[in-house]
N, C-alpha and C positions, 0 to 999 in steps of 0.2 A: 482456439484462440489464434490471433494473428501475430506472427513474429516478424519484425521488420528491423531495419537498420543494418549494422555491421555483422551480419550472419551469412553463412555459406549459401543457404537456400531460403530467402525470405518467402513467407507465404502463410496460408491458413493451415493449422494442424489440429487434429483431434487427439487429446490426451486423456487418460483416465482421471476421474475426479480425484482431487487431492494432490495433483501434480504441482510441482514447484517451478519457479522461473527457470532454474538451471535445466530442468527437464525439457522445457519448451525450446530453450536455446540449443540444446543437444539435438532435438528433433529437427531443428532448422539447419543442421550441419555444423553447429558450433559457431563460436565467435570468430570473426576474421582477425588476422594479425593486427589490424589497426583499430579493432574494437576494444571497448573498455567495459566488459560485462561486470566488473567489480564495482562499478558505479551503481549497479542495480542490487537490490536485496535478493540474491540468488536463492535464498531459502524461503522466500515468500510463496505461500500457496496462491494459485491462480484460479479464478472462476471462469466458467463458460462465457465466451464473448469478450475475453480480455485481449488487450493489445499490448505487446511487449516490444519496445524499441531499444535495441542495444546501441548506445552512442558510440561514435567514432572518436578517436583521440582528438582532443581539442575542440570537439563539437559540443555546444551547449545541449542540455537536456531539452526534450521537446516541450513546447508550450504547455503549461498546465502540469508539468512534472518538475518537481524540485529534486535536489540531491539529498533530500532528507529521508525519513523513514519509509519503509515498506513500499507501498504502491505508488508513492510519489516518483518512483524511478521509471518514468515513461510507461506506466501501466495504466491502461484505460479499460473500462468494462462497459459493454452495452452502449458504446458511443460516448460515454461520459468519462472524464478522467476521475479515477478513484482517489487520486491525491490532488484535490482541488486546492485553490488558493484562498487564503483569507483576505480581507480587505487590505491588510498591510502588505500583501504579496507573499507572505510566508506560506509554505505548503501546509495544508491541513493533514491531520493524522486520521487515517481511516480506521474507525472503531472495529470494523469487521475483519481487518487483515493485520493490524498492528500487533507486534509482540509486546509482552510486558515491558521489556527494555525500552522499546520505542514509546510506549505510553508513559513510562516514567519520566520521559524528557519534557512532558507537558508541565507548565507551571502549577505548583502546589499538588502535584499528583504523587510522585515518589514511587519507590518499588512496591510497597505494601498495597497501596490503592491501585496501582497498575495491575498487580496480580489479581486483585478482586474484580477488576473490569474483565480480565481474560477469563476468570472462573465464571463470572456471570454470563459471559458470551457462550462459554462451553455448556453451561447448564440450561440456558434459556434460548439458545440459538442466536442467529445474527441479529444485530440491532437494526430496526426498521427506520429509525430516525435518531439523530443525536440526542434528542430529548429523552430517549429511553435510558440514558445514563442515570436518571433519577431513581431507578430501581436498584442501582448498585449501592450496597451498604457503605456508608461513609461519604456519599455525595449528596449534599444538601442543596437547597435552592441557590445559595450564593456561589457555591462551587460549580454547580451546573451552569449558571449564568456566565461564569468566567471561562468555562470550557467550550461552550457552544460555538464561539467564533473560531475555535482552533481545531475542531474535529468535523468529520464527515462520515457518511456511510456509503 
């Protein structure tokens, strides 16, 4: 992964599968005194090819990255931002990296359905498209239609 921004040694690092954003920041020499790593979800698991940018104090998040859940915190994978933006400009929630707590923030989802989404992901593997949500118990056609503009993979 590529670690950039307010870190001691920006660059490309190879970390074991299952590493977290805090591991990548540590590998890059830690956050600088003017860095704000807490604006990132330090517990989020990162995939190969990810880019993590630690913002500086007062600096806006990078384009395509919101201050919201999980990967929206300046984390990109494979050249695409994992936390893309919806038509309204709000950051989308990545179904493959979001926690149950983050998923529960989606309209009409709540903690029970959010946990079902996480369990479905754990049992069936990563979502290949947002439409895969239709396999989650409790998500019908109308719910799926309302969630599609708010989620990404």
